[in-house]
C-alpha positions in Angstrom: 5.7 9.3 27.8 4.6 11.6 24.9 1.8 14.1 25.8 -1.9 13.0 24.8 -4.1 15.8 23.5 -7.7 15.1 23.3 -9.0 16.6 19.9 -12.8 15.8 20.4 -13.7 19.2 20.6 -11.8 20.4 17.3 -12.1 17.4 15.2 -13.2 18.3 11.6 -16.9 17.6 11.8 -17.4 19.7 14.8 -18.1 23.4 15.3 -15.5 24.4 17.8 -16.0 27.6 19.8 -13.1 29.9 20.1 -12.8 28.9 23.8 -12.4 25.3 22.7 -10.0 25.8 19.9 -7.9 28.1 22.3 -7.7 25.2 24.9 -6.9 22.7 22.6 -4.3 24.8 20.8 -2.4 25.6 24.1 -2.1 22.0 24.8 -1.0 20.9 21.5 1.6 23.8 21.0 3.3 22.9 24.4 3.4 19.6 23.5 5.0 20.1 20.0 7.4 22.8 21.2 9.0 20.6 23.8 9.2 17.1 22.1 8.0 17.6 18.8 5.6 14.5 18.9 2.3 14.1 20.7 -0.6 11.5 20.6 -3.8 12.6 19.4 -7.0 10.8 20.6 -10.7 11.5 19.4 -9.4 13.0 16.0 -12.6 11.8 13.7 -10.7 9.2 11.7 -12.4 5.9 12.5 -10.2 2.9 13.2 -12.0 0.6 10.5 -10.8 3.2 8.0 -7.3 2.9 8.9 -7.3 -0.9 8.7 -9.2 -1.0 5.4 -6.6 1.5 3.8 -3.8 -0.6 5.6 -5.3 -3.9 4.7 -5.6 -3.1 1.0 -1.8 -2.0 1.0 -0.8 -5.4 2.3 -2.3 -6.9 -0.9 0.4 -5.0 -2.8 3.2 -5.7 -0.5 2.3 -9.6 -0.4 2.4 -9.6 -4.3 5.4 -11.3 -6.1 8.1 -9.1 -6.5 8.1 -9.1 -10.3 4.7 -7.9 -10.1 5.5 -5.2 -7.6 8.3 -3.9 -9.6 5.4 -3.0 -12.6 4.7 -0.2 -10.2 8.2 1.1 -9.1 8.2 4.7 -7.9 8.3 7.5 -10.7 11.2 9.9 -9.7 9.4 12.9 -11.0 6.0 12.5 -9.2 7.3 10.3 -6.2 4.2 7.8 -7.0 4.6 4.3 -6.8 6.4 1.1 -5.1 9.5 1.2 -3.3 11.3 -2.3 -2.7 13.4 -3.6 0.2 16.9 -2.1 0.9 16.4 0.7 -1.9 15.9 3.9 0.4 18.2 5.3 2.8 16.6 8.1 4.9 19.8 8.5 6.6 22.4 8.6 4.1 25.2 7.7 6.8 23.5 4.4 7.4 22.8 1.2 5.5 19.7 0.8 3.1 16.3 0.7 5.1 14.9 -2.5 5.8 11.4 -1.8 4.6 9.2 -1.6 1.4 6.7 1.5 0.9 4.2 2.7 -1.6 3.9 6.4 -2.1 0.7 8.2 -3.1 1.3 12.1 -3.6 -1.2 14.7 -3.6 -0.8 14.9 -7.5 -2.4 11.4 -7.7 -5.7 12.8 -6.5 -5.9 15.8 -9.1 -8.2 14.8 -12.0 -5.9 15.8 -14.4 -3.3 13.3 -13.6 -3.3 9.7 -14.5 -1.0 7.8 -12.1 -0.5 4.0 -12.6 -2.4 2.6 -9.9 -1.8 -1.2 -8.9 -5.4 -2.1 -9.6 -4.4 -5.8 -10.6 -2.5 -6.1 -7.3 -5.1 -4.5 -5.0 -8.5 -3.8 -6.7 -9.8 -1.1 -3.9 -6.3 0.3 -3.4 -7.0 3.5 -5.3 -10.5 4.2 -3.9 -9.8 3.4 -0.3 -6.5 5.5 -0.6 -8.4 8.5 -2.1 -11.1 8.5 0.6 -8.5 8.0 3.7 -6.3 11.0 2.2 -9.3 13.0 2.2 -10.0 12.1 5.7 -6.7 13.0 6.6 -6.6 16.1 4.6 -9.6 17.4 6.6 -8.0 16.7 10.0 -4.5 18.2 8.8 -6.0 21.6 7.8 -8.0 21.7 11.3 -4.7 21.1 13.1 -2.9 23.8 11.4 -5.6 26.1 12.2 -5.3 25.1 15.8 -1.4 25.2 15.8 -1.7 28.8 14.4 -4.0 29.8 17.2 -1.6 28.2 19.8 1.4 30.0 18.3 -0.6 33.3 18.3 -0.2 34.0 14.6 -1.5 37.3 13.1 -3.6 35.3 11.1 -5.1 32.2 12.2 -5.6 30.9 8.8 -2.0 31.5 7.5 -0.8 27.9 7.7 -4.0 26.4 6.1 -3.5 29.2 3.2 0.2 27.9 2.8 -1.3 24.4 2.1 -4.0 25.1 -0.2 -3.1 22.5 -2.8 -3.3 19.7 -0.7 -5.1 17.1 -2.3 -3.9 18.2 -6.0 -1.0 19.1 -8.0 1.6 21.5 -6.8 2.0 20.0 -3.3 4.4 17.2 -2.7 2.7 16.0 0.4 0.6 12.7 0.5 0.4 9.2 2.0 3.2 6.8 2.4 2.4 3.0 3.2 5.3 1.4 5.1 5.8 -2.2 5.2 8.3 -3.8 7.3 8.8 -7.6 6.6 10.1 -10.2 8.9 13.9 -9.8 9.5 15.7 -13.0 8.0 19.3 -13.9 8.0 22.1 -11.1 8.9 21.8 -7.6 8.4 24.5 -4.8 7.6 26.3 -3.4 10.5 24.2 -0.4 11.8 21.2 -1.2 9.4 17.7 -0.1 11.0 14.2 -0.8 9.6 14.0 3.0 9.1 17.0 5.2 9.6 17.1 8.1 11.8 15.6 11.1 10.2 13.5 14.2 10.7 10.3 14.6 8.5 10.6 17.3 5.7 7.2 19.1 5.8 4.8 20.7 8.3 3.4 18.1 10.3 3.0 14.3 9.8 0.2 12.0 10.9 1.3 8.6 11.9 -0.9 5.6 12.1 1.0 2.6 13.7 0.2 -1.2 14.2 0.6 -3.0 17.6 4.2 -4.0 17.0 6.0 -0.9 18.1 9.5 -0.2 17.2 9.4 3.7 16.7 12.1 5.6 18.6 12.4 9.3 19.0 15.5 11.3 19.9 15.5 13.2 23.3 18.5 14.7 25.2 20.7 12.9 22.6 19.5 9.2 23.1 16.5 7.2 21.3 13.7 6.4 23.5 10.8 3.9 22.7 7.4 5.4 21.8 4.9 3.0 23.2 1.4 2.1 21.2 -1.3 3.5 22.6 -4.8 2.4 21.4 -7.1 4.6 19.6 -4.7 7.6 19.0 -2.6 8.6 16.2 0.9 10.2 16.5 1.4 13.7 15.2 5.0 15.3 14.7 6.3 18.6 13.6 8.6 18.6 10.4 11.3 20.8 9.1 9.1 23.4 7.6 7.4 24.2 10.6 10.5 24.4 12.5 12.0 26.7 10.0 8.9 29.2 10.1 8.6 29.2 13.6 12.4 29.7 14.2 12.7 26.6 16.3 9.8 27.2 18.7 8.2 23.9 17.2 10.7 21.1 17.0 11.4 18.7 14.1 12.5 15.7 16.1 14.6 12.9 14.6 13.0 9.5 14.7 13.8 5.9 13.5 12.4 2.3 13.6 14.9 0.2 15.1 15.8 -3.3 14.7 14.1 -5.4 17.6 16.2 -7.8 19.7 13.1 -9.6 20.7 13.1 -12.7 18.3 9.1 -12.4 18.0 9.3 -9.1 17.0 11.9 -9.6 14.6 9.8 -12.2 13.0 6.7 -10.2 13.0 5.4 -7.8 10.2 5.2 -4.2 11.2 3.0 -1.8 9.0 2.6 1.8 9.5 0.9 4.6 7.4 2.2 8.4 7.2 0.4 11.0 6.0 2.9 13.9 5.1 1.5 17.5 5.2 3.8 19.5 3.2 3.5 23.4 2.2 2.4 24.1 -1.5 5.4 23.9 -4.0 6.0 27.6 -4.2 5.8 28.4 -0.6 9.1 29.8 0.9 9.8 27.7 4.0 12.6 29.8 5.5 10.5 33.2 5.7 9.5 33.3 9.5 5.8 33.3 10.2 4.1 36.5 11.4 3.3 36.6 15.1 1.0 39.0 16.9 2.8 42.0 17.7 5.2 41.5 14.8 5.7 44.4 12.1 3.0 44.3 9.4 5.4 44.0 6.5 8.4 41.2 7.3 11.7 41.8 6.1 12.3 39.4 3.0 14.5 36.5 3.7 17.8 36.2 1.9 18.1 33.3 -0.2 14.6 31.9 -0.2 14.0 28.3 -0.1 10.6 26.9 -1.5 9.1 23.7 -0.4 9.5 22.0 -3.6 13.2 22.7 -3.6 13.9 21.7 -0.3 11.9 18.4 -0.6 13.5 17.5 -4.2 16.8 18.0 -2.4 15.9 15.5 0.3 14.6 12.9 -2.1 17.7 12.8 -4.1 19.5 12.0 -0.9 17.2 9.0 0.1 17.1 7.6 -3.3 21.0 7.5 -4.1 20.8 4.4 -6.2 18.6 3.5 -9.4 15.4 2.1 -8.3 
């Protein structure tokens, strides 16, 4: 069982004392430095809010295929719909048996005009924007708590590296995932979602009751049980790079169930992906208490934008 961290005293709407932040920070960092995943409870995002967002996305996924293709993902912005058997997050495996709709942070910027699927789901844009704002507030508090638990020189260093969340110049955002019932034969070794690690800093994952998520521990994949009234948090590659491996970016996947009932059931999840701002160097280690005041500059700096763009090229190997 993954660790369960009670975030009640640190949720965004609460004025947390240093003592309360320190207590939660230790629990959270201990969890994320061992398995890279944890459950969060009492995080401040209402169950009804998640359900509203999920249901409005369902209206898109349940629309006719030709209508959904009108909103196919834009390669440049990463906004839009991705059809069944289009992505492969593990390039060594067949295409993922899933659909998705991506809404990057840039879609919330007033200067942009993304092609929202109003005709398929009239409330999708408004509910998604509201949900993303809730996730942003929670994520920034989590980043502060992690920084305290890591004993960084600047407890706000991680927040500063994510200053553009909710607008342009940050590739994070929300990703609605829809796993349809499995019909017919699958390709050899095909998964609903191939094994991979996430690319950014942290991910907030809101799953339904159908399960299927597995994480890699000690070389094998183990089921992650669904626990009511919790969300999952996991570490991405950027934070593993920044902490030189202290926090783990753990590989995970969504398997093809053996159970016929589950195979014939729809699975839905929402991922809120927290990425550093585009120009932030992710292979420059963080400054911990006791480190030199001026860090040695990293050779061959890699920005968040460059890293993420490389990854997107790999998971979209075919024309959409």
